[in-house]
C-alpha positions as CSV (number, residue, x, y, z in Angstrom):
1,M,-12.8,156.3,122.7
2,L,-14.4,152.9,120.3
3,K,-13.6,149.8,122.2
4,S,-13.7,146.5,120.1
5,M,-15.4,143.4,121.1
6,T,-12.3,141.3,120.8
7,G,-10.0,140.8,123.3
8,Y,-8.3,138.6,125.9
9,G,-7.3,139.0,130.0
10,R,-5.5,136.9,132.5
11,G,-5.3,137.3,136.5
12,E,-4.1,135.6,139.3
13,A,-4.7,135.6,143.0
14,V,-5.2,133.6,146.1
15,V,-8.4,132.0,147.1
16,G,-8.3,130.5,150.5
17,T,-5.4,128.3,150.3
18,Q,-5.3,127.4,146.3
19,N,-3.7,129.5,143.4
20,A,-6.4,131.0,141.6
21,T,-6.1,131.6,137.5
22,V,-9.0,133.8,135.6
23,E,-8.8,133.8,131.5
24,V,-11.5,135.9,129.8
25,R,-11.8,135.8,126.2
26,S,-14.5,137.8,124.5
27,V,-15.4,138.1,120.8
28,N,-18.4,140.1,119.0
29,H,-21.8,139.3,119.5
30,R,-25.1,141.1,119.8
31,Y,-25.7,141.5,123.2
32,L,-24.0,140.8,126.5
33,D,-23.5,137.1,126.2
34,V,-21.1,136.2,129.7
35,Q,-20.4,132.1,130.3
36,L,-18.5,130.7,133.2
37,R,-16.4,127.9,133.3
38,I,-15.7,127.6,137.3
39,P,-14.9,125.2,140.0
40,R,-18.4,123.6,142.0
41,C,-16.9,125.7,144.7
42,L,-17.7,129.1,143.2
43,I,-20.7,128.9,141.7
44,P,-22.6,130.5,144.6
45,L,-20.5,133.7,143.3
46,E,-21.9,133.2,139.6
47,S,-23.8,136.4,140.2
48,K,-21.7,138.4,141.9
49,M,-19.1,137.6,138.8
50,K,-21.6,138.3,136.1
51,K,-21.7,141.4,137.7
52,L,-18.9,142.7,137.6
53,I,-17.9,141.5,134.4
54,S,-20.9,143.8,133.2
55,S,-19.6,146.7,134.8
56,F,-16.4,146.8,132.5
57,V,-18.6,145.5,129.4
58,S,-21.6,146.3,127.4
59,R,-21.5,144.3,124.5
60,G,-19.9,141.1,123.7
61,K,-19.6,137.1,124.0
62,V,-17.7,136.8,127.1
63,E,-16.3,133.4,128.3
64,I,-14.7,133.4,131.9
65,A,-12.5,129.7,132.5
66,V,-11.5,130.2,136.5
67,Q,-8.7,127.3,137.5
68,L,-8.1,126.5,141.2
69,G,-4.7,124.9,142.3
70,A,-4.0,122.3,144.0
71,D,-4.6,122.6,148.1
72,E,-1.4,123.9,150.0
73,K,-3.0,121.3,152.9
74,A,-4.1,118.5,150.3
75,E,-1.1,116.2,150.8
76,N,-2.6,115.9,155.0
77,S,-6.2,115.5,153.7
78,L,-5.8,111.7,154.2
79,S,-5.3,110.2,157.7
80,V,-4.6,107.1,159.9
81,N,-7.1,105.5,162.6
82,T,-3.7,103.5,164.3
83,E,-6.5,103.2,166.7
84,M,-8.3,101.7,164.5
85,A,-5.7,100.0,163.1
86,E,-4.3,97.8,166.2
87,H,-7.7,96.9,166.9
88,V,-8.2,95.5,163.4
89,Y,-4.8,93.7,163.8
90,G,-5.9,92.5,167.1
91,L,-8.8,90.4,166.1
92,L,-7.3,89.0,163.4
93,N,-4.8,87.4,164.9
94,K,-7.3,86.3,167.3
95,L,-9.7,85.0,164.8
96,K,-5.8,83.7,163.2
97,G,-5.3,81.4,166.5
98,A,-8.9,80.1,167.1
99,A,-9.4,78.9,163.6
100,A,-5.6,78.2,163.2
101,A,-5.4,79.9,160.0
102,P,-2.0,79.2,158.5
103,G,-0.1,82.7,157.2
104,D,0.4,86.2,158.1
105,I,-1.6,89.1,158.7
106,D,0.3,91.6,156.9
107,L,-0.8,95.1,155.6
108,Q,-2.8,94.7,152.8
109,M,-5.0,92.8,155.3
110,L,-5.1,95.8,157.1
111,L,-6.0,98.1,154.0
112,E,-9.2,95.9,153.3
113,F,-10.9,98.3,156.2
114,K,-11.6,101.1,154.9
115,D,-12.0,103.3,158.2
116,V,-7.9,102.4,159.1
117,I,-6.9,105.4,156.4
118,F,-9.5,107.9,155.7
119,E,-9.6,110.9,154.0
120,A,-9.9,113.9,156.0
121,K,-12.9,116.3,155.8
122,K,-11.9,119.4,154.0
123,E,-12.6,123.1,155.5
124,E,-15.3,124.6,153.9
125,L,-14.6,128.2,153.1
126,D,-16.6,130.8,153.2
127,E,-18.6,132.5,150.5
128,T,-17.1,135.7,151.6
129,V,-13.6,133.9,151.9
130,Y,-13.9,132.7,148.1
131,W,-14.9,136.0,147.2
132,D,-12.2,138.0,148.6
133,G,-9.6,136.6,147.0
134,L,-11.4,135.6,143.5
135,K,-12.2,139.3,143.1
136,P,-8.4,140.9,142.4
137,A,-7.6,138.2,139.6
138,L,-11.0,138.7,138.1
139,E,-10.7,142.4,137.9
140,Q,-7.0,141.9,136.8
141,A,-8.0,140.0,134.1
142,M,-10.9,142.3,133.3
143,S,-8.6,145.3,132.9
144,A,-6.4,143.4,130.7
145,L,-9.1,142.7,128.6
146,V,-10.7,146.2,128.5
147,Q,-7.1,147.5,127.8
148,M,-6.9,145.1,124.6
149,Q,-10.3,146.0,123.7
150,A,-9.4,149.9,123.3
151,V,-6.0,149.1,121.5
152,E,-8.0,147.6,119.0
153,G,-10.6,149.8,118.8
154,K,-8.3,153.0,118.1
155,E,-7.2,150.8,114.8
156,T,-10.7,149.7,113.9
157,E,-11.4,153.5,114.8
158,K,-8.8,154.9,112.0
159,D,-9.6,152.2,109.3
160,M,-13.9,153.6,109.4
161,Q,-12.9,156.8,109.6
162,S,-10.5,156.8,106.7
163,R,-12.7,154.4,104.8
164,M,-15.6,157.0,105.5
165,S,-13.5,160.1,104.6
166,F,-13.4,157.9,101.1
167,V,-17.3,157.5,101.0
168,E,-17.5,161.5,101.7
169,S,-15.6,162.6,99.0
170,V,-17.1,160.3,96.2
171,I,-20.6,161.5,97.4
172,N,-19.1,165.0,97.0
173,E,-18.6,164.1,93.5
174,I,-21.5,162.3,92.8
175,E,-23.2,166.3,93.8
176,V,-21.1,167.8,91.3
177,L,-22.3,165.5,89.0
178,A,-26.3,165.4,89.4
179,P,-27.2,168.6,88.1
180,E,-25.7,167.7,84.6
181,V,-26.9,164.3,84.3
182,L,-30.0,166.3,85.4
183,E,-30.0,168.2,82.3
184,V,-28.5,166.2,80.1
185,K,-31.8,163.5,80.9
186,K,-34.2,166.8,80.3
187,T,-32.9,167.6,77.4
188,G,-33.0,163.8,76.4
189,L,-36.8,163.4,77.0
190,K,-37.5,166.8,75.1
191,E,-35.9,165.2,71.9
192,R,-37.9,162.1,72.5
193,V,-41.2,163.7,73.0
194,K,-40.5,165.5,70.1
195,D,-39.7,162.5,67.9
196,L,-42.5,160.7,69.1
197,C,-45.1,163.9,68.2
198,E,-43.7,165.1,65.0
199,G,-46.4,166.3,62.7
200,V,-48.8,166.7,65.5
201,A,-49.4,169.5,67.4
202,V,-48.3,169.8,70.9
203,D,-48.8,171.8,73.9
204,E,-45.1,173.3,74.9
205,A,-45.9,174.5,78.6
206,R,-47.9,170.6,78.9
207,M,-45.0,169.1,77.7
208,L,-42.4,170.7,79.9
209,Q,-44.3,170.4,83.0
210,E,-44.5,166.5,82.6
211,I,-40.7,166.5,81.6
212,A,-40.5,168.6,84.9
213,I,-42.3,166.0,87.3
214,I,-40.4,162.9,85.2
215,S,-37.4,165.1,86.1
216,D,-38.3,165.6,89.7
217,K,-38.2,161.7,90.4
218,S,-34.6,161.8,89.1
219,D,-33.2,164.5,91.2
220,I,-31.3,162.7,93.9
221,T,-30.4,166.0,96.0
222,E,-32.2,165.0,98.9
223,E,-30.5,161.8,99.3
224,I,-27.3,163.5,99.0
225,V,-28.4,166.1,102.1
226,R,-29.4,162.6,104.3
227,A,-26.1,161.3,103.3
228,K,-24.0,164.0,104.5
229,S,-26.6,164.4,107.5
230,H,-25.3,160.7,108.4
231,F,-21.6,161.2,108.0
232,K,-21.6,164.3,110.0
233,Q,-23.3,161.8,113.1
234,F,-21.7,159.2,112.2
235,N,-18.0,160.6,112.7
236,K,-19.7,162.8,115.9
237,W,-20.7,159.1,117.4
238,L,-16.7,158.1,116.7
239,E,-15.2,160.9,119.2
240,T,-17.8,159.5,122.2
241,N,-16.9,157.5,125.3
242,E,-19.8,155.7,124.9
243,P,-21.2,152.5,123.5
244,V,-21.7,153.1,119.6
245,G,-21.4,150.4,117.8
246,K,-25.8,149.6,117.6
247,K,-25.7,153.4,116.5
248,L,-23.1,153.1,114.2
249,D,-24.6,149.9,113.1
250,F,-28.0,151.4,112.3
251,L,-26.6,154.6,110.8
252,I,-24.2,152.1,108.0
253,Q,-27.9,151.2,107.1
254,E,-29.4,154.9,106.7
255,I,-26.2,155.5,104.1
256,N,-26.7,152.1,102.4
257,R,-30.0,153.1,101.9
258,E,-29.5,156.5,100.7
259,V,-26.8,155.4,98.4
260,N,-28.9,152.3,96.3
261,T,-31.4,155.2,96.1
262,I,-28.7,157.5,94.3
263,G,-28.0,154.7,91.9
264,S,-31.4,154.1,90.9
265,K,-32.8,157.3,91.1
266,A,-30.0,158.7,88.5
267,S,-30.1,156.1,85.8
268,D,-25.8,157.1,85.0
269,S,-23.5,154.9,84.3
270,E,-20.7,157.5,85.8
271,I,-22.6,157.5,89.2
272,A,-23.9,154.0,88.8
273,L,-19.9,153.3,88.8
274,K,-19.5,155.8,91.7
275,V,-21.8,153.7,93.3
276,V,-20.4,150.8,93.5
277,N,-17.2,151.6,95.3
278,I,-19.1,153.5,97.9
279,K,-20.8,150.4,98.7
280,N,-17.9,148.4,98.5
281,E,-16.8,150.6,101.4
282,Q,-19.8,150.2,103.2
283,E,-19.4,146.9,103.2
284,K,-16.1,147.1,104.7
285,I,-17.0,149.2,107.2
286,R,-20.0,147.5,108.4
287,E,-17.9,144.7,108.9
288,Q,-15.8,146.6,111.6
289,V,-19.1,148.2,113.1
290,Q,-20.1,144.7,114.0
291,N,-16.9,144.1,116.3
292,I,-18.0,147.7,118.4
293,M,-18.8,148.0,122.0
C-alpha cells in the first residue's frame, strides 16, 4: 500500500511533573528531513527522537513540535528566607536608631535584599525520565501521522491507477494505428521518388531498400513494447508495501521518454494528438508521485 508524505499527528503524555504535547506535520521532500522544535531540557534527546521518527517514515519533511506544560511544582518554586528577613529588619532598625532617621521600615525595604525571597533550585530530571515520558507521546503522534498518510496514499493510488489505465488504452490505440500510418508513409515515399525521378531510369530494388531504411526509422514498435513493459512494472510497484516513490518517479520519466519518441518518429497528426493526451495524464501522475513515500 502506498503512503503519502503529507500528514499530521498529535500525542500527549506526562514528562516528569509536566504535561507534554507532541505535534507532527509532514510534507513531501526528496529525502527524510526531520526538524525539531523542542524545549531546551529535551535537547539531549534529539538523536533518540530522530531515530524513532525514521522508524516510522522514510521520506518527507517532518516537523516535530514539543510543548511542556507548566510544572505542577512551579507554585512552590519561590521561597522566603525568614531568618534573613528578621536579620535584615533588625539591622535596619539598629541603623534607624543610630542615625535617628525618620520614617518606618516597611516590606518594600526588605524586598530590596535579593536573598530575602529567592527561587528554589528546580530538580533536574534524569535524561531517562524525560525519554520514558516523551517516547509514548511521540509514538502516538507518529502513529497518527502514518495512519493519515496511509489513507491519503490509498486515494492517490486509486487516482494513479485510473490515469495509468487511460494511458495504456491510448498506447494500445496507437499500436493499432502504427502499421497503417507506416504503410501510408511508405506509399507516400514511393510516390515522391517516382515524381522526382520522372523520365530517369531508377533501380527499383535500390529504391525499395532506401524506402525500407527510412521507414524503419519511423517504426515505433520498439517504443510501444518498452512503454507497455514500464506500465506492468508501475502496477507491480503499486502493490508493494515498500517505499516506492523514487522508483515510480524514475519510471514516469522513462515512460515520458518513450512517449516523446513515439510522437517524433510517427509524424502523424492523429498519433500526435494521442501523445498530447498521454502527456497531460502523465504530468498529473508525476505530480501525484512527487508526494509518495
